[in-house]
C-alpha positions in Angstrom: -6.1 3.6 6.1 -3.1 4.9 8.2 -1.6 4.6 11.5 -4.7 2.9 13.0 -7.5 4.3 11.1 -9.1 0.9 10.5 -8.9 0.1 14.4 -12.3 -1.7 15.6 -13.4 -1.8 11.9 -14.8 -4.8 9.8 -13.0 -6.0 7.2 -15.2 -7.6 4.4 -17.3 -8.8 7.1 -14.7 -11.0 8.4 -11.5 -9.5 10.1 -12.3 -7.2 13.5 -9.5 -5.1 13.8 -8.2 -5.2 17.5 -4.9 -3.1 18.0 -1.8 -2.0 16.0 1.5 -4.0 16.5 3.2 -2.8 13.6 3.9 0.2 11.2 5.9 -0.1 8.5 7.2 1.9 5.2 5.0 -0.2 3.3 1.9 -1.7 5.5 0.3 -1.2 9.3 -0.1 -4.6 11.1 -3.0 -5.1 13.0 -3.6 -7.9 15.4 -7.8 -9.0 14.0 -10.1 -11.3 14.9 -11.1 -14.0 12.3 -15.0 -13.8 13.2 -15.4 -16.6 10.5 -13.1 -19.4 12.3 -12.8 -17.6 15.5 -8.8 -17.3 15.7 -6.7 -14.5 16.2 -4.5 -13.3 12.8 -2.1 -10.4 12.0 -3.7 -8.5 8.8 -0.8 -6.2 6.9 -2.8 -3.0 5.4 -0.9 -1.7 2.5 -0.4 1.9 3.3 -2.2 4.5 1.2 0.6 6.5 -0.8 1.8 2.4 -2.2 -1.9 1.7 -2.9 -2.7 4.4 -4.9 0.7 4.1 -7.0 -1.0 1.6 -9.8 2.5 -0.1 -10.4 3.0 -1.0 -6.5 -0.6 -1.8 -6.1 -0.3 -4.5 -9.3 3.1 -5.7 -7.7 1.3 -6.0 -4.6 -1.4 -8.3 -5.8 0.9 -10.5 -7.8 3.5 -10.6 -5.1 0.7 -11.5 -2.2 -0.5 -14.3 -4.5 2.7 -16.0 -5.1 3.6 -15.7 -1.2 0.2 -17.2 -0.2 1.3 -20.3 -2.2 4.4 -20.9 0.2 3.6 -23.4 3.1 6.5 -24.3 5.3 6.7 -24.8 9.2 9.6 -22.3 9.1 7.5 -19.2 7.3 4.8 -17.4 8.7 2.0 -18.6 7.1 -0.6 -16.6 4.3 -4.3 -17.2 5.1 -5.9 -14.6 2.9 -5.0 -11.9 0.5 -7.6 -9.3 -0.6 -8.2 -6.2 -2.2 -11.6 -4.0 -1.1 -12.2 -0.1 -1.6 -11.6 0.1 2.1 -8.0 -1.5 2.0 -5.6 -4.2 0.1 -4.6 -6.6 2.3 -2.9 -10.0 3.8 -3.8 -12.2 6.2 -1.2 -14.4 7.7 -1.0 -16.4 11.2 -0.4 -14.4 14.2 3.5 -15.2 15.7 3.4 -15.0 19.7 7.5 -14.5 20.4 10.0 -12.4 20.2 12.4 -11.7 17.2 15.8 -13.2 16.8 17.6 -9.5 16.9 15.7 -8.8 20.2 17.2 -12.6 21.5 20.5 -11.6 20.6 20.4 -8.1 21.9 19.5 -10.1 25.4 22.1 -12.9 25.4 24.9 -11.8 23.4 26.8 -14.2 21.1 24.7 -17.6 21.2 26.2 -21.3 21.5 27.3 -22.8 18.6 24.3 -25.4 19.0 21.7 -22.5 19.2 23.0 -20.8 16.1 23.1 -24.1 14.1 19.5 -24.7 15.4 18.7 -21.3 14.1 20.5 -21.7 10.7 19.6 -24.3 9.7 15.8 -23.5 10.0 16.2 -20.2 8.1 18.1 -22.0 5.1 15.4 -24.7 5.0 13.1 -21.7 4.7 14.8 -20.1 1.8 15.5 -22.9 0.6 11.2 -23.7 0.2 10.7 -19.8 -1.1 13.3 -20.0 -3.5 12.5 -23.7 -5.2 8.7 -21.7 -5.5 10.8 -18.4 -7.3 10.8 -16.5 -4.6 13.4 -14.0 -3.1 13.3 -12.8 0.6 15.7 -9.8 -0.2 16.1 -8.7 3.0 16.8 -11.6 5.4 17.8 -10.0 9.1 17.2 -11.1 12.4 14.3 -8.5 12.8 12.8 -10.6 10.4 13.0 -14.1 12.2 10.9 -14.9 14.7 11.7 -17.4 17.9 8.7 -19.3 18.6 8.2 -20.6 22.3 9.0 -24.3 21.5 12.5 -22.5 20.3 11.9 -23.2 16.7 11.8 -20.0 14.1 9.6 -18.6 11.5 10.5 -15.9 8.8 8.7 -13.2 8.2 7.9 -10.2 5.5 8.2 -12.6 2.1 5.7 -10.2 0.5 6.4 -6.8 1.6 10.0 -6.8 1.8 10.3 -8.4 -1.7 7.9 -5.4 -2.9 9.7 -2.7 -1.4 13.3 -4.2 -2.6 12.3 -4.7 -6.3 11.0 -0.9 -6.5 14.4 0.3 -5.3 16.0 -2.2 -7.6 14.3 -0.9 -10.9 15.2 2.6 -9.5 18.9 1.3 -9.1 19.2 1.9 -5.5 20.6 -0.9 -3.0 18.2 -2.8 -1.6 18.0 -4.7 2.1 19.3 -3.5 5.7 22.4 -2.5 5.0 24.7 -4.3 7.5 23.0 -7.7 6.1 23.1 -6.5 2.2 24.6 -8.7 -0.4 27.5 -7.4 -2.1 25.6 -7.3 -5.6 22.7 -5.8 -3.7 24.7 -2.6 -2.2 26.4 -2.3 -5.9 22.5 -1.8 -7.1 22.3 -5.0 -9.4 18.9 -7.4 -8.8 18.9 -10.1 -6.1 18.8 -13.6 -6.3 18.7 -16.7 -4.0 22.6 -16.2 -3.3 21.8 -12.8 -2.1 19.7 -14.2 0.7 22.0 -17.4 1.2 24.7 -14.1 2.0 22.4 -12.1 4.1 22.0 -15.7 6.2 25.6 -16.1 6.4 26.1 -12.3 8.1 23.3 -13.9 10.6 25.1 -16.6 11.4 28.3 -14.6 11.7 26.0 -12.4 14.5 24.9 -15.4 16.2 27.8 -17.0 16.7 30.2 -13.8 18.1 27.4 -11.6 19.2 28.7 -8.3 16.7 27.8 -7.4 13.3 30.7 -8.2 10.9 30.8 -4.8 9.2 29.6 -1.6 10.9 30.1 2.2 10.3 29.2 5.8 10.6 27.1 6.2 7.6 25.4 2.9 5.3 27.2 4.1 2.7 30.6 3.0 4.2 28.8 -0.2 6.0 28.0 -0.8 2.1 31.5 -0.7 1.0 32.5 -3.3 3.6 30.3 -5.4 2.5 31.8 -5.2 -1.0 35.4 -5.6 0.2 34.4 -8.4 2.1 37.2 -8.4 4.9 35.7 -9.2 8.3 37.5 -10.5 11.3 37.1 -14.1 10.9 34.6 -15.1 13.8 37.3 -17.7 15.8 39.4 -14.4 16.7 36.2 -12.9 18.0 34.9 -16.2 19.7 37.8 -19.2 20.2 35.3 -21.9 20.9 33.3 -21.7 17.6 33.7 -24.5 15.9 35.9 -24.2 13.1 33.8 -26.5 10.6 31.0 -24.4 11.4 33.4 -20.7 10.6 34.1 -22.0 7.8 30.4 -22.8 6.4 29.3 -19.0 7.6 32.1 -17.4 6.0 31.4 -19.4 2.8 27.7 -18.2 3.2 28.9 -14.9 3.4 31.4 -14.5 0.8 31.6 -11.4 -1.0 32.7 -13.0 -4.6 29.5 -14.4 -5.3 31.1 -17.0 -7.1 32.7 -18.7 -4.0 29.5 -18.4 -2.3 26.9 -21.2 -1.6 24.9 -21.6 -4.8 21.9 -22.2 -2.9 20.4 -22.6 0.0 20.4 -26.2 -0.1 23.8 -26.4 -0.9 24.2 -24.4 2.7 21.6 -26.8 4.2 23.5 -29.8 3.4 26.6 -28.6 5.1 24.8 -27.5 8.2 23.3 -31.1 8.4 26.7 -33.1 7.7 28.5 -30.9 10.5 25.2 -31.5 13.0 25.4 -35.6 12.1 29.3 -35.4 12.9 28.9 -33.4 16.3 25.7 -35.4 17.0 27.7 -38.8 16.7 30.6 -37.4 18.4 28.9 -36.7 21.5 26.2 -39.3 21.7 28.3 -43.4 20.9 30.2 -43.2 23.6 28.6 -41.3 26.5 28.2 -44.5 28.5 32.0 -45.4 27.8 34.1 -42.2 28.1 37.5 -43.6 30.0 39.7 -44.8 27.0 38.1 -42.4 24.4 39.7 -40.3 22.2 37.3 -38.7 19.8 38.6 -37.1 16.7 35.9 -34.2 16.2 35.2 -33.0 12.7 37.3 -29.8 13.3 40.8 -31.4 13.8 42.1 -31.7 10.1 41.2 -28.3 9.4 42.7 -27.2 12.7 45.6 -29.0 12.1 46.0 -27.4 8.5 45.6 -23.9 10.6 48.5 -24.7 13.1 50.8 -25.8 10.0 50.3 -22.8 7.8 50.8 -20.8 11.2 53.7 -22.8 11.7 55.2 -22.3 8.0 55.0 -18.3 7.9 57.2 -18.3 10.8 59.7 -20.3 9.6 62.9 -19.3 6.9 63.3 -21.9 4.7 66.9 -22.8 6.4 65.0 -23.8 9.6 62.1 -25.6 8.0 64.8 -28.1 5.7 66.6 -28.1 9.1 63.6 -29.2 11.1 62.7 -31.6 8.2 65.8 -33.2 8.4 65.5 -33.9 12.4 62.0 -35.2 12.2 63.0 -37.9 9.5 65.9 -38.9 12.1 63.6 -38.8 15.0 61.0 -41.2 13.3 63.7 -43.7 12.0 65.0 -44.0 15.1 61.3 -44.6 16.9 60.5 -47.3 14.3 63.9 -48.9 15.2 63.5 -48.4 18.6 60.4 -50.2 18.5 61.3 -53.1 16.0 64.7 -53.7 17.1 66.8 -51.5 19.4 64.0 -52.1 22.4 64.4 -56.1 21.9 68.4 -55.0 23.4 67.3 -53.5 26.2 64.2 -55.1 27.4 63.6 -58.3 28.4 60.2 -58.9 26.9 58.7 -61.3 24.2 57.3 -59.7 21.1 53.7 -59.9 20.3 51.8 -60.7 17.4 49.1 -58.0 17.0 45.3 -59.6 16.7 42.8 -59.1 14.2 39.6 -57.1 15.9 38.6 -55.6 12.5 34.6 -56.5 12.3 34.2 -56.9 16.6 32.3 -54.7 18.4 34.9 -52.5 20.0 33.0 -53.1 23.7 33.7 -56.8 23.4 37.2 -56.2 22.3 38.1 -53.8 25.0 36.5 -56.4 27.7 38.3 -59.5 26.8 42.1 -57.8 25.7 41.9 -54.8 28.5 45.2 -57.1 30.0 47.3 -56.8 26.6 46.3 -53.8 25.1 45.9 -50.1 25.9 42.8 -49.3 23.9 42.2 -45.4 22.2 39.1 -45.0 20.0 38.4 -43.3 17.5 34.8 -42.4 15.7 34.3 -42.7 12.1 31.8 -40.7 10.5 32.0 -42.2 7.2 30.5 -45.3 8.0 27.0 -45.4 7.9 26.5 -48.5 6.2 28.3 -50.6 9.0 26.9 -51.1 12.6 27.6 -49.0 15.5 30.1 -49.9 17.5 31.7 -52.2 15.2 35.2 -52.0 14.3 36.1 -50.9 10.5 40.3 -50.6 11.3 43.0 -51.1 13.6 46.8 -49.3 14.6 48.8 -51.2 14.4 47.5 -53.9 11.8 47.4 -57.5 12.8 49.5 -59.7 12.5 52.8 -57.1 13.0 55.3 -58.4 16.1 55.3 -55.6 18.6 57.3 -55.3 21.9 55.0 -54.7 24.6 55.2 -51.1 26.5 54.8 -51.7 30.2 52.8 -55.4 29.3 50.6 -53.7 27.2 50.2 -52.6 23.2 49.3 -49.3 22.4 46.4 -50.0 20.0 43.6 -47.3 18.0 40.2 -48.7 17.1 38.4 -47.0 14.5 34.6 -47.4 15.3 31.4 -47.1 13.1 29.2 -44.2 14.2 26.6 -46.6 12.5 23.1 -46.2 11.9 21.8 -45.6 15.3 18.3 -45.9 15.3 15.7 -44.8 18.3 12.2 -45.7 18.9 9.3 -43.2 18.4 7.8 -42.0 20.9 3.6 -41.7 21.3 3.0 -38.0 21.1 -0.6 -38.0 20.3 -1.5 -36.5 23.6 0.9 -33.4 22.6 0.4 -30.1 21.0 2.8 -29.9 17.4 5.4 -28.0 18.9 5.9 -29.7 22.1 6.0 -33.0 19.8 8.3 -31.4 17.7 10.3 -30.3 20.4 10.7 -33.4 22.0 12.1 -35.4 18.6 14.1 -32.5 18.1 15.9 -33.2 21.5 16.0 -36.9 20.3 18.3 -35.8 17.5 15.3 -36.5 14.2 14.7 -33.8 11.9 10.6 -32.8 12.5 8.4 -31.6 9.7 4.9 -30.5 10.5 1.6 -31.0 8.3 -1.4 -29.5 9.1 -4.4 -31.2 8.7 -8.2 -30.5 9.2 -9.9 -32.6 11.4 -13.4 -32.7 13.4 -12.3 -35.1 16.1 -8.9 -33.9 17.1 -8.5 -30.2 18.7 -6.5 -27.5 16.4 -2.5 -27.7 17.1 -2.7 -31.4 18.6 -1.1 -34.2 16.8 -3.0 -36.9 15.1 -0.4 -39.2 14.0 3.1 -39.4 13.3 5.2 -41.5 10.1 6.9 -43.2 11.1 4.3 -44.1 13.9 4.8 -44.7 17.8 6.8 -47.4 18.2 8.5 -47.7 15.4 12.4 -47.3 15.3 14.0 -44.7 13.2 18.0 -43.9 12.4 18.6 -40.7 14.3 18.6 -37.7 12.3 16.2 -38.9 9.7 13.2 -36.9 9.3 9.7 -37.7 11.3 6.9 -36.3 9.8 3.6 -34.7 11.9 0.2 -34.6 11.0 -1.8 -32.0 13.6 -5.2 -30.7 13.6 -5.8 -27.5 12.1 -9.2 -27.5 13.0 -12.5 -28.2 12.3 -12.8 -29.1 8.5 -13.9 -26.1 6.1 -16.4 -26.9 3.5 -17.0 -25.3 -0.1 -19.5 -25.6 -2.4 -19.7 -25.0 -5.7 -21.3 -21.8 -6.7 -24.5 -22.6 -9.4 -26.0 -20.1 -11.7 -28.6 -17.7 -10.5 -28.9 -15.7 -13.5 -32.7 -15.4 -14.7 -34.2 -16.8 -11.3 -36.9 -14.9 -9.9 -35.8 -13.5 -6.3 -37.1 -15.7 -4.4 -35.7 -18.5 -6.4 -32.5 -17.4 -6.6 -32.7 -17.1 -2.8 -33.8 -20.3 -2.1 -30.9 -21.6 -3.9 -28.4 -19.6 -1.9 -29.4 -21.4 1.1 -29.8 -24.8 -0.4 -26.1 -24.4 -0.5 -25.4 -23.1 2.3 -24.6 -19.5 1.5 -26.0 -16.6 2.9 -28.0 -13.9 0.9 -26.0 -10.3 0.8 -28.3 -7.0 0.4 -29.1 -7.2 -3.4 -29.1 -3.9 -5.3 -32.0 -3.3 -8.1 -31.3 -2.2 -11.7 -33.1 -1.3 -14.8 -32.2 -3.5 -17.3 -33.8 -4.0 -20.6 -33.0 -7.7 -21.4 -34.4 -8.8 -18.2 -38.1 -8.8 -17.0 -38.2 -7.0 -13.6 -37.8 -9.0 -11.0 -34.9 -11.6 -12.4 -31.8 -11.8 -11.4 -29.1 -10.1 -13.9 -25.5 -10.6 -12.2 -24.1 -12.2 -9.5 -21.0 -11.7 -7.5 -19.9 -15.0 -7.3 -18.8 -17.1 -10.5 -20.7 -19.8 -11.8 -18.3 -22.9 -10.6 -16.1 -21.1 -8.0 -15.8 -22.9 -4.9 -16.2 -21.1 -2.0 -16.5 -21.6 2.0 -20.0 -22.3 3.4 -21.4 -18.9 4.9 -20.0 -16.8 2.1 -22.4 -14.2 1.3 -23.6 -13.7 -2.6 -24.6 -10.3 -3.9 -27.3 -10.2 -6.5 -28.5 -7.8 -9.2 -32.3 -7.9 -9.8 -33.5 -6.1 -13.2 -35.7 -3.4 -12.4 -37.3 -3.6 -16.2 -37.0 -1.0 -18.8 -37.0 2.4 -17.9 -37.8 3.6 -21.0 -41.2 5.5 -21.0 -43.8 3.7 -24.1 -44.3 5.7 -26.6 -47.5 7.8 -26.9 -49.2 8.4 -30.5 -49.5 11.9 -31.5 -52.8 13.4 -32.5 -54.2 13.9 -35.9 -53.7 17.6 -36.9 -57.0 19.7 -36.5 -58.1 20.7 -39.7 -59.2 24.6 -39.9 -62.5 25.1 -41.0 -62.7 27.0 -44.4 -65.9 29.7 -43.9 -68.4 29.4 -46.9 -68.1 32.4 -49.8 -70.4 35.0 -49.2 -72.8 35.3 -52.5 -72.1 38.4 -54.6 -75.5 41.1 -54.7 -76.8 40.9 -58.1 -77.4 44.2 -59.8 -81.1 45.5 -60.2 
């Protein structure tokens, strides 16, 4: 059925096809109404020429069954997979939103926060799929849907994988050429690292607003992917954090051995970066007057600057500068510890020990003697928040105060910052997830059937409302997926009369489909000889049961052959005697 030929038709007495919402090379996508559960769904119907190819049809069945096992909040859910005389199709959740590609086209380059938010969710989706042995093979912003709550869902696992696997078998490059991994461009099979590469390209596009590689032909673009020489993102947008640039370029490394080995590894680096940036932005938001934070990019920035400087110097000049630096450093040291005493009429001060104390208390009590700067230490989660881990200069040193005060740098623990879980039980799960995400928590959502709670509303959270949890930890939201769908175990109906079978079907709360009547010499007329649902299978209440009823034997009874009729023999005529 091509390009809308199923419109207004009913598939399997359940799905009412309402409108065409997408057409691709492998399938036509319809918006449909699931009349059994009274909800709108997307039905992806395999195109006729694909369904008629035995190999592709078998691949479609196997792939669809595998995809149906995926269950993750960042992956478009698959509800049903079916083959019928009318069509081969997949039933999925209907997503209302726009693609990430449309969003980038409207907004241009995204902020690093938005890019990080979307990238982490795509990485989580890929990590889940890869753990089930499923490779997407065509990650691109066109296959990423942005929902109204600003979260995302990755789509097209099944069909993209099916189409690309066929092209792989033929030695062709697979995937969309602007996001294709180098090994795919060479025609080699894709693995989890190929999906990571494509995500790296998507991250690059989000951060800069442009693609890393472009050209006049697909072949030209593919060659550029293989060469792997794109301009660094910061050259196009200097305000990109260098650590996020490093993660992006590692994800899209042309050398597969230098790439992240898995989506999990990429996800960990993204989460570590997020945690550091979150800590820096929040811990001192109430007191920033004397605060100087070292961002997680400072070290890399200094390395980059030093490399640039070294490249501009000649060896002789470098040596001279090195000597000058040593002389200056020695002079500063001697000035602070000896020479200054010759020119200043001031007392030497023994530096106090602040390690282990709360930095706010120290700032308050010693403000008249010290000029404080504060640096966040992000590697001290086991130390309480705000506690001083170390100081510079160290305690016990004798220094001369500069304008009456000692310059003091305090290194402060970011600690395990905790927040109370709010009560989100009156919210839809999408709103609850957004609320908790904005507080700095990671959020996982879990559906659960409920006859009491309206569909999509929160049933409970773990931890529960009112409990405290470290910022950055995961909160699990359990939400209602609607009334529980009850199932029954199918009984054996074979050998029953039609009336007995109908009664049994009714008692199981199933429905009786139109029976068919067949000749069968093994069963007497009127008895059930076949049922479409196997004994012991669990099926939803209301499912139709189709039966075959015996019409008995179709061979007529043998009629005994009549005995042959004997032909009467006439009596011999007497011979007349001679007289």
